[in-house]
ROGU-678150 format. One record per atom (N, C-alpha, C, O): x, y, z; atom name; chain; residue number from 1; residue in three letters. Coordinates in steps of 0.2 Angstrom, whole numbers, plus 5000, padded with zeros to 4 digits. Layout:
<nodes>
X,Y,Z,atom,chain,n,res
X,Y,Z,CA,A,NUM,ALA $
...
</nodes>
This chain:
<nodes>
X,Y,Z,atom,chain,n,res
5069,4943,4968,N,A,1,UNK $
5063,4948,4969,CA,A,1,UNK $
5058,4947,4964,C,A,1,UNK $
5059,4946,4958,O,A,1,UNK $
5051,4947,4967,N,A,2,UNK $
5046,4946,4962,CA,A,2,UNK $
5042,4953,4962,C,A,2,UNK $
5040,4956,4967,O,A,2,UNK $
5040,4955,4956,N,A,3,UNK $
5035,4961,4956,CA,A,3,UNK $
5028,4959,4957,C,A,3,UNK $
5026,4954,4955,O,A,3,UNK $
5025,4963,4961,N,A,4,UNK $
5018,4962,4964,CA,A,4,UNK $
5014,4969,4963,C,A,4,UNK $
5017,4974,4965,O,A,4,UNK $
5008,4969,4962,N,A,5,UNK $
5004,4975,4962,CA,A,5,UNK $
4999,4974,4968,C,A,5,UNK $
4996,4969,4968,O,A,5,UNK $
4999,4980,4972,N,A,6,UNK $
4994,4980,4977,CA,A,6,UNK $
4990,4986,4976,C,A,6,UNK $
4992,4991,4975,O,A,6,UNK $
4983,4985,4978,N,A,7,UNK $
4979,4991,4978,CA,A,7,UNK $
4977,4993,4985,C,A,7,UNK $
4974,4988,4989,O,A,7,UNK $
4978,4999,4987,N,A,8,UNK $
4976,5001,4994,CA,A,8,UNK $
4971,5007,4993,C,A,8,UNK $
4972,5012,4990,O,A,8,UNK $
4965,5005,4996,N,A,9,UNK $
4959,5010,4996,CA,A,9,UNK $
4959,5013,5003,C,A,9,UNK $
4959,5009,5008,O,A,9,UNK $
4959,5020,5004,N,A,10,UNK $
4960,5023,5010,CA,A,10,UNK $
4956,5029,5010,C,A,10,UNK $
4954,5032,5005,O,A,10,UNK $
4956,5032,5016,N,A,11,UNK $
4953,5039,5017,CA,A,11,UNK $
4958,5044,5013,C,A,11,UNK $
4964,5043,5013,O,A,11,UNK $
4955,5049,5010,N,A,12,UNK $
4959,5054,5007,CA,A,12,UNK $
4961,5060,5012,C,A,12,UNK $
4957,5065,5013,O,A,12,UNK $
4966,5059,5016,N,A,13,UNK $
4968,5063,5021,CA,A,13,UNK $
4976,5064,5021,C,A,13,UNK $
4979,5060,5019,O,A,13,UNK $
4978,5070,5024,N,A,14,UNK $
4985,5071,5024,CA,A,14,UNK $
4989,5066,5028,C,A,14,UNK $
4987,5064,5033,O,A,14,UNK $
4995,5064,5025,N,A,15,UNK $
4999,5060,5029,CA,A,15,UNK $
4998,5053,5028,C,A,15,UNK $
5002,5048,5030,O,A,15,UNK $
4992,5051,5025,N,A,16,UNK $
4991,5043,5025,CA,A,16,UNK $
4995,5040,5019,C,A,16,UNK $
4998,5034,5021,O,A,16,UNK $
4996,5043,5014,N,A,17,UNK $
5001,5040,5009,CA,A,17,UNK $
5008,5040,5012,C,A,17,UNK $
5011,5035,5010,O,A,17,UNK $
5010,5044,5016,N,A,18,UNK $
5017,5044,5019,CA,A,18,UNK $
5017,5038,5023,C,A,18,UNK $
5022,5034,5024,O,A,18,UNK $
5012,5037,5027,N,A,19,UNK $
5012,5031,5032,CA,A,19,UNK $
5012,5024,5028,C,A,19,UNK $
5015,5020,5030,O,A,19,UNK $
5008,5024,5023,N,A,20,UNK $
5008,5018,5019,CA,A,20,UNK $
5015,5017,5016,C,A,20,UNK $
5018,5011,5016,O,A,20,UNK $
5018,5022,5013,N,A,21,UNK $
5025,5021,5010,CA,A,21,UNK $
5030,5019,5015,C,A,21,UNK $
5034,5015,5014,O,A,21,UNK $
5029,5022,5021,N,A,22,UNK $
5034,5020,5027,CA,A,22,UNK $
5033,5013,5029,C,A,22,UNK $
5038,5010,5030,O,A,22,UNK $
5027,5010,5028,N,A,23,UNK $
5026,5003,5030,CA,A,23,UNK $
5029,4999,5025,C,A,23,UNK $
5032,4994,5027,O,A,23,UNK $
5029,5000,5019,N,A,24,UNK $
5032,4996,5014,CA,A,24,UNK $
5040,4996,5015,C,A,24,UNK $
5043,4991,5015,O,A,24,UNK $
5043,5002,5016,N,A,25,UNK $
5050,5003,5018,CA,A,25,UNK $
5052,4999,5024,C,A,25,UNK $
5057,4996,5024,O,A,25,UNK $
5048,5000,5029,N,A,26,UNK $
5050,4996,5036,CA,A,26,UNK $
5050,4989,5035,C,A,26,UNK $
5054,4985,5039,O,A,26,UNK $
5047,4986,5030,N,A,27,UNK $
5046,4979,5029,CA,A,27,UNK $
5051,4977,5023,C,A,27,UNK $
5051,4971,5021,O,A,27,UNK $
5055,4981,5021,N,A,28,UNK $
5060,4980,5016,CA,A,28,UNK $
5057,4979,5009,C,A,28,UNK $
5060,4975,5005,O,A,28,UNK $
5052,4982,5008,N,A,29,UNK $
5048,4981,5001,CA,A,29,UNK $
5049,4988,4997,C,A,29,UNK $
5048,4993,5000,O,A,29,UNK $
5052,4987,4991,N,A,30,UNK $
5054,4993,4987,CA,A,30,UNK $
5048,4994,4983,C,A,30,UNK $
5045,4990,4980,O,A,30,UNK $
5046,5001,4982,N,A,31,UNK $
5040,5003,4978,CA,A,31,UNK $
5044,5005,4971,C,A,31,UNK $
5048,5010,4971,O,A,31,UNK $
5042,5002,4966,N,A,32,UNK $
5045,5004,4959,CA,A,32,UNK $
5040,5008,4956,C,A,32,UNK $
5042,5012,4951,O,A,32,UNK $
5034,5008,4957,N,A,33,UNK $
5029,5013,4954,CA,A,33,UNK $
5023,5014,4958,C,A,33,UNK $
5021,5009,4962,O,A,33,UNK $
5020,5020,4958,N,A,34,UNK $
5014,5021,4962,CA,A,34,UNK $
5009,5025,4958,C,A,34,UNK $
5011,5030,4955,O,A,34,UNK $
5003,5024,4958,N,A,35,UNK $
4998,5028,4955,CA,A,35,UNK $
4993,5029,4960,C,A,35,UNK $
4989,5025,4963,O,A,35,UNK $
4992,5035,4962,N,A,36,UNK $
4987,5038,4967,CA,A,36,UNK $
4982,5042,4964,C,A,36,UNK $
4984,5047,4961,O,A,36,UNK $
4976,5041,4966,N,A,37,UNK $
4970,5046,4964,CA,A,37,UNK $
4965,5046,4969,C,A,37,UNK $
4964,5042,4973,O,A,37,UNK $
4963,5052,4970,N,A,38,UNK $
4957,5054,4975,CA,A,38,UNK $
4951,5053,4971,C,A,38,UNK $
4950,5054,4965,O,A,38,UNK $
4946,5050,4975,N,A,39,UNK $
4939,5049,4972,CA,A,39,UNK $
4934,5054,4975,C,A,39,UNK $
4936,5058,4979,O,A,39,UNK $
4928,5055,4972,N,A,40,UNK $
4924,5060,4974,CA,A,40,UNK $
4921,5059,4981,C,A,40,UNK $
4918,5063,4983,O,A,40,UNK $
4922,5053,4984,N,A,41,UNK $
4919,5052,4990,CA,A,41,UNK $
4924,5052,4996,C,A,41,UNK $
4923,5048,5001,O,A,41,UNK $
4929,5056,4995,N,A,42,UNK $
4934,5057,5000,CA,A,42,UNK $
4938,5051,5002,C,A,42,UNK $
4940,5050,5007,O,A,42,UNK $
4939,5047,4997,N,A,43,UNK $
4943,5041,4997,CA,A,43,UNK $
4949,5042,4992,C,A,43,UNK $
4949,5046,4987,O,A,43,UNK $
4954,5038,4993,N,A,44,UNK $
4960,5038,4988,CA,A,44,UNK $
4961,5030,4986,C,A,44,UNK $
4960,5026,4990,O,A,44,UNK $
4962,5029,4980,N,A,45,UNK $
4964,5023,4977,CA,A,45,UNK $
4971,5023,4975,C,A,45,UNK $
4973,5027,4971,O,A,45,UNK $
4975,5019,4978,N,A,46,UNK $
4983,5019,4977,CA,A,46,UNK $
4985,5012,4974,C,A,46,UNK $
4983,5007,4978,O,A,46,UNK $
4988,5012,4969,N,A,47,UNK $
4990,5006,4966,CA,A,47,UNK $
4998,5006,4966,C,A,47,UNK $
5001,5010,4963,O,A,47,UNK $
5001,5001,4969,N,A,48,UNK $
5008,5001,4970,CA,A,48,UNK $
5011,4995,4967,C,A,48,UNK $
5009,4989,4967,O,A,48,UNK $
5016,4996,4963,N,A,49,UNK $
5020,4990,4960,CA,A,49,UNK $
5026,4990,4965,C,A,49,UNK $
5030,4995,4966,O,A,49,UNK $
5027,4984,4968,N,A,50,UNK $
5032,4983,4973,CA,A,50,UNK $
5036,4977,4971,C,A,50,UNK $
5034,4972,4967,O,A,50,UNK $
5042,4976,4974,N,A,51,UNK $
5046,4970,4973,CA,A,51,UNK $
5047,4967,4980,C,A,51,UNK $
5049,4970,4985,O,A,51,UNK $
5045,4960,4980,N,A,52,UNK $
5045,4956,4987,CA,A,52,UNK $
5049,4950,4986,C,A,52,UNK $
5050,4948,4980,O,A,52,UNK $
5053,4948,4991,N,A,53,UNK $
5057,4942,4991,CA,A,53,UNK $
5053,4936,4991,C,A,53,UNK $
5055,4931,4988,O,A,53,UNK $
5048,4936,4995,N,A,54,UNK $
5044,4930,4996,CA,A,54,UNK $
5037,4931,4998,C,A,54,UNK $
5036,4937,5001,O,A,54,UNK $
5032,4927,4998,N,A,55,UNK $
5025,4928,5000,CA,A,55,UNK $
5024,4930,5007,C,A,55,UNK $
5020,4934,5008,O,A,55,UNK $
5028,4927,5011,N,A,56,UNK $
5028,4929,5019,CA,A,56,UNK $
5029,4937,5019,C,A,56,UNK $
5026,4940,5024,O,A,56,UNK $
5034,4939,5016,N,A,57,UNK $
5035,4946,5016,CA,A,57,UNK $
5029,4950,5014,C,A,57,UNK $
5028,4956,5017,O,A,57,UNK $
5026,4948,5008,N,A,58,UNK $
5020,4952,5006,CA,A,58,UNK $
5014,4951,5011,C,A,58,UNK $
5011,4956,5012,O,A,58,UNK $
5013,4946,5014,N,A,59,UNK $
5008,4945,5019,CA,A,59,UNK $
5009,4950,5025,C,A,59,UNK $
5004,4953,5027,O,A,59,UNK $
5015,4950,5027,N,A,60,UNK $
5017,4954,5033,CA,A,60,UNK $
5016,4961,5031,C,A,60,UNK $
5013,4965,5036,O,A,60,UNK $
5018,4964,5026,N,A,61,UNK $
5017,4971,5024,CA,A,61,UNK $
5010,4972,5023,C,A,61,UNK $
5008,4978,5025,O,A,61,UNK $
5006,4968,5020,N,A,62,UNK $
4999,4969,5019,CA,A,62,UNK $
4995,4970,5026,C,A,62,UNK $
4991,4974,5027,O,A,62,UNK $
4997,4965,5030,N,A,63,UNK $
4994,4966,5037,CA,A,63,UNK $
4996,4972,5040,C,A,63,UNK $
4992,4975,5044,O,A,63,UNK $
5002,4975,5040,N,A,64,UNK $
5004,4981,5043,CA,A,64,UNK $
5000,4987,5040,C,A,64,UNK $
4998,4991,5043,O,A,64,UNK $
4999,4987,5033,N,A,65,UNK $
4996,4992,5030,CA,A,65,UNK $
4988,4992,5032,C,A,65,UNK $
4985,4997,5033,O,A,65,UNK $
4985,4986,5033,N,A,66,UNK $
4978,4986,5035,CA,A,66,UNK $
4977,4989,5042,C,A,66,UNK $
4972,4991,5044,O,A,66,UNK $
4983,4989,5046,N,A,67,UNK $
4982,4991,5053,CA,A,67,UNK $
4983,4999,5053,C,A,67,UNK $
4982,5002,5059,O,A,67,UNK $
4984,5002,5048,N,A,68,UNK $
4985,5009,5048,CA,A,68,UNK $
4978,5013,5048,C,A,68,UNK $
4974,5011,5044,O,A,68,UNK $
4977,5017,5053,N,A,69,UNK $
4971,5021,5053,CA,A,69,UNK $
4969,5025,5047,C,A,69,UNK $
4973,5029,5044,O,A,69,UNK $
4963,5023,5044,N,A,70,UNK $
4961,5026,5038,CA,A,70,UNK $
4962,5022,5032,C,A,70,UNK $
4959,5024,5027,O,A,70,UNK $
4965,5016,5032,N,A,71,UNK $
4966,5011,5027,CA,A,71,UNK $
4959,5007,5027,C,A,71,UNK $
4958,5004,5032,O,A,71,UNK $
4956,5007,5021,N,A,72,UNK $
4949,5003,5021,CA,A,72,UNK $
4950,4996,5018,C,A,72,UNK $
4947,4991,5021,O,A,72,UNK $
4955,4995,5013,N,A,73,UNK $
4956,4989,5011,CA,A,73,UNK $
4963,4988,5007,C,A,73,UNK $
4966,4993,5005,O,A,73,UNK $
4966,4982,5007,N,A,74,UNK $
4972,4981,5004,CA,A,74,UNK $
4971,4974,5000,C,A,74,UNK $
4969,4969,5003,O,A,74,UNK $
4973,4974,4994,N,A,75,UNK $
4972,4968,4990,CA,A,75,UNK $
4978,4968,4984,C,A,75,UNK $
4980,4973,4982,O,A,75,UNK $
4980,4962,4983,N,A,76,UNK $
4984,4960,4978,CA,A,76,UNK $
4980,4961,4971,C,A,76,UNK $
4975,4957,4971,O,A,76,UNK $
4983,4964,4966,N,A,77,UNK $
4979,4965,4960,CA,A,77,UNK $
4983,4962,4954,C,A,77,UNK $
4981,4962,4948,O,A,77,UNK $
</nodes>
């Protein structure tokens, strides 16, 4: 497993963090650390430290998170 940091920028609304977390879980990706903060413009910036087995797994989970309503961007940092 390789450690990877991903940043997810999204709307600041109830349930969105749970949906993002569920997507990681459904794709077999473990979250080892999460830092979440709301910004003044009703957005949230979430940085996740995750463990992935291979780059294809990372690509797949990023695509899934990008498809969640309210997610604005996902990037590896």
